[in-house]
C-alpha positions as CSV (number, residue, x, y, z in Angstrom):
1,X,61.2,-51.5,36.8
2,X,57.7,-50.1,37.2
3,X,57.4,-49.1,33.5
4,X,58.5,-52.6,32.5
5,X,55.8,-54.0,34.7
6,X,53.2,-51.6,33.2
7,X,54.2,-52.7,29.7
8,X,53.8,-56.3,30.6
9,X,50.4,-55.8,32.1
10,X,49.1,-53.7,29.2
11,X,50.2,-56.3,26.7
12,X,48.7,-59.2,28.7
13,X,45.5,-57.3,29.2
14,X,45.2,-56.6,25.4
15,X,45.9,-60.3,24.6
16,X,43.3,-61.4,27.1
17,X,40.7,-58.9,25.9
18,X,41.2,-60.0,22.3
19,X,41.0,-63.7,23.3
20,X,37.7,-63.2,25.2
21,X,36.2,-60.9,22.5
22,X,37.0,-63.5,19.8
23,X,35.4,-66.5,21.6
24,X,32.4,-65.0,23.4
25,X,28.9,-65.8,22.4
26,X,27.8,-62.4,23.9
27,X,28.8,-58.9,22.8
28,X,32.5,-59.0,21.9
29,X,33.1,-55.3,22.7
30,X,31.5,-55.5,26.1
31,X,33.2,-58.8,27.0
32,X,36.6,-57.6,25.7
33,X,36.4,-54.3,27.6
34,X,35.5,-56.2,30.8
35,X,38.4,-58.6,30.4
36,X,40.9,-55.8,29.9
37,X,39.7,-53.8,32.8
38,X,39.5,-56.9,35.1
39,X,43.0,-58.1,34.1
40,X,45.0,-55.2,35.4
41,X,42.8,-54.5,38.5
42,X,45.1,-54.6,41.6
43,X,48.3,-54.8,39.5
44,X,48.7,-51.1,38.6
45,X,47.5,-47.9,40.3
46,X,44.2,-46.5,39.1
47,X,43.7,-49.3,36.6
48,X,39.9,-48.9,36.0
49,X,37.5,-47.5,33.5
50,X,37.8,-43.7,33.7
51,X,41.2,-44.0,35.5
52,X,44.6,-44.2,33.9
53,X,43.7,-47.0,31.4
54,X,42.0,-46.7,28.1
55,X,40.9,-49.7,26.0
56,X,39.9,-49.7,22.3
57,X,38.5,-52.7,20.6
58,X,38.4,-52.9,16.8
59,X,36.1,-55.5,15.1
60,X,36.7,-55.0,11.3
61,X,34.4,-57.9,10.3
62,X,31.6,-57.3,12.7
63,X,30.7,-59.2,15.8
64,X,30.8,-62.7,14.5
65,X,32.6,-65.2,16.8
66,X,36.1,-66.3,15.8
67,X,36.6,-63.2,13.6
68,X,39.8,-61.1,13.9
69,X,39.8,-58.7,16.8
70,X,42.3,-55.9,17.6
71,X,42.6,-54.5,21.1
72,X,44.7,-51.5,22.1
73,X,45.3,-50.9,25.8
74,X,46.9,-47.6,26.9
75,X,48.0,-47.0,30.4
76,X,49.2,-43.6,31.7
77,X,51.6,-44.6,34.5
78,X,51.8,-42.7,37.8
79,X,54.9,-40.5,37.7
80,X,57.1,-41.7,40.5
81,X,60.2,-39.8,39.2
82,X,60.6,-37.3,36.4
83,X,62.7,-39.0,33.7
84,X,61.8,-36.6,30.9
85,X,60.5,-38.5,27.8
86,X,60.0,-41.7,29.7
87,X,56.7,-40.3,31.1
88,X,54.8,-41.1,27.9
89,X,51.8,-43.5,28.1
90,X,52.5,-47.2,27.8
91,X,50.6,-49.0,25.0
92,X,50.2,-52.7,24.7
């Protein structure tokens, strides 16, 4: 159940970061990173910058508002039990 929750949180954090980055009037990278890190805080263990989560934001057309944004959020879950190959990072 924990891994399913982690997958949901990483996907939602990536959607929220992309949404914020695409509508902000400030720096989309900074605002998107902040949105992703803030989204999962308190929901998963060690969800913070420099912790178990890594966020990448891709802006292929520069920093213009309303341009396409791609966000990849990767979370390395805390290993509660050893299930072999299921211990891989969760990407949303």
